[in-house]
Structures are given as C-alpha cells and as structure tokens.
N, C-alpha and C positions, 0 to 999 in steps of 0.2 A: 051246289053254285050260293043257294038261298044263305048259306052257312057264313060265307065268306063275311059280309057283314060284319054277322055279330063277333064272328073271331079277331076282326081287326077292330073291334068295337072294347071289346075285353081287354087286346094288348094295348091299346092306347089307355084303358082305364088303369090297368096295374103298372103301366110304366111310370104314368101322372103319379100314383099312390107313392112309388117308388121316388121320382126326382121330388114331389114335396117332403116325404120322409127325409131326405139327402140333403135340401138346401133349407127346409124351414125347422127343423126338428133336430137331424144328428149333426149338421154342420160337418167341419173337416176335422175331427177328433182320433187321438189314439190314448190309450191308456199311459200314464205316465208313470217312469218309477217310484216317482214318490206317494203312489196313491191316488194322487189326483188324474183331474184330463187334462192333456195336454190339445191345447188348440194350435192350430196349425197354420201358419200364415204366411203370405208373402213379406219380406222385409217392408214394403212400406205401408201395409196394412197394420203389422207389429208397430211399427213404429207411431203409427196414428193412434192404436190403442193405448202405447205406453203415455205417450202426450195427454190422450185424455184422463187417465189416470192421474197423472200427475198436477194435470188440471181440478181434477176433483179434489186432491189434497192439497194445493191451492185455497179452493175456495171452503174446504175445512178451516182448515189455518183461518182464514181472515173471518169468517162466521166463527171463529171460537175467540179470535180478539174483541170482534163487535161485540160480543154476547158480554167480555168481561168489561169494556167499555160503555156498553150499552147504547152502542153507537150503531140505531136499525137501519140507519141510511146503506150501511159498511156493510152489514151482513144481506140484506136486499137485494146490494151490487153484487156480491161475490156468490151469491145462489142463483141468482139470474145467470151468472157467467158460466155455470156447469149445467143449468136447467136444459129442458126436454128441446129448447130451440137449435141446440146445437146440435142436435142427432141429425140436422137434414145435412151437416159435415161430412158423412163418413163417407171414406173411399168406394169408389164402385165396386162390387164384388166382395165386398168385407163381410156383409151382413147373411149373404149364403155359407160363409164360412163357420159363423158363428152357432154353436148347438144351442137350442132353445130354450135351456136352465139360464144359460149366460146372458141371452137377449132379455130374458125376464127382469133378471136381477138389474142388469145395464139399465132400462128401462125405469125399475124402481128407483134405481139412484137420481137419474133424471129427474124424475117424478118427484122425489121427493124435495129433492134442493127446489123446485117451484113450489112444491107445499110450504116451504119455511119461507116463502118470497110471501106466498099470496097472506100468508097466513099475520104474517108483518105489517103488509099494507092496508091490511083489514083492522089491524089494531090489536091482534094476539099476542101473547103475553112473552117477554123472554123464556121463561120457564118452559113455555110450549118449544119454543126453540131450542132449548137445550136438550128436552126429551127428544124433536125429531135428528139433531144432529148425533146424538147418542143411539138411533137407530139407524143413522148413516153409518157408522162406524161399526155398526154389528152387518151390516149390507158388504160392506167392503171387507171386512174378517172373513163372511160367511163366500165371498167369491174368491177370496186368494187361499183358502183353504180349499176351495173345490178345483180351480181351475188352473193353470199357469200357459202361457204364451211361448211355443216353439216357432222357429221358422221352418216351413216346410223344405224339406231337401228334395 
C-alpha cells in the first residue's frame, strides 16, 4: 500500500512528460510526401496561419517599398503590423498543433519585425533595415522549405 502513491506519482509524471512533448514540442505533424513536415490543422487554424503569412508578405513588400522611398515611418508601420503584438490573436488550440521548430521560427519572424521598427525608431540606418529584411526572407524560405500546412482529416 505504501508503494501506491509512488506508482501514481510516477504515472502522473510520465504522462505529464508525454503531454508536454506532444503539445509543446511535437505538435500535430506527419511526414509529407515532398520531404517536409506537414502540420495538420483544423480549417480555421489553417486559414489563420495562411492569413498571417500573407500579412508577413504584405509587410515585407511595404518595408521594401519604404526602404526604396527612404520612408522610415512606412517601414515602422509595416514592421509593427507583423510584430509580436499580433501573436496574441492566435485562435485557441492552434499553438498545441505547432511543432516547437515552427513556433521558434514564427516567434523569430515576429521578433525581427519588431527589431526593424525598434531600430528605426532609435535612429538606426536603412542599411541595417535592409540586412534585417534579408534575414527575414531567409526565415521565410527556411520555414517554407521545412513545413507545409495540411487540413487534418
């Protein structure tokens, strides 16, 4: 009878580890036919993720245009529109479906948009913004080479 609490504690601990791995690190994924990792999502989660990526692309285009025009305010507005503040609008349950590597890439993308805006607000150069924009393109390419989004059947 004295072993029962230890056995229950061990089972609780192991099941907690499994849940942490599944929801925090693994997400809801399967290998895709093209060699990438397919993230399985509900339609509304997929629509949100794709809308967010389109927003990233729009921000990148506005930042690029702002660099060409040397319009710092345009760059700051565009960068902020895809920065970390928009993360809180993710629908419930979405983060549990995302593997850790995808989450890390996503947070890096949002963070770099904020860095661009912060840098310019602090008087940083447009050359630095160009370098940051190039890093952002590399983030996009890396993510799209690694992951794809599919609707969960």
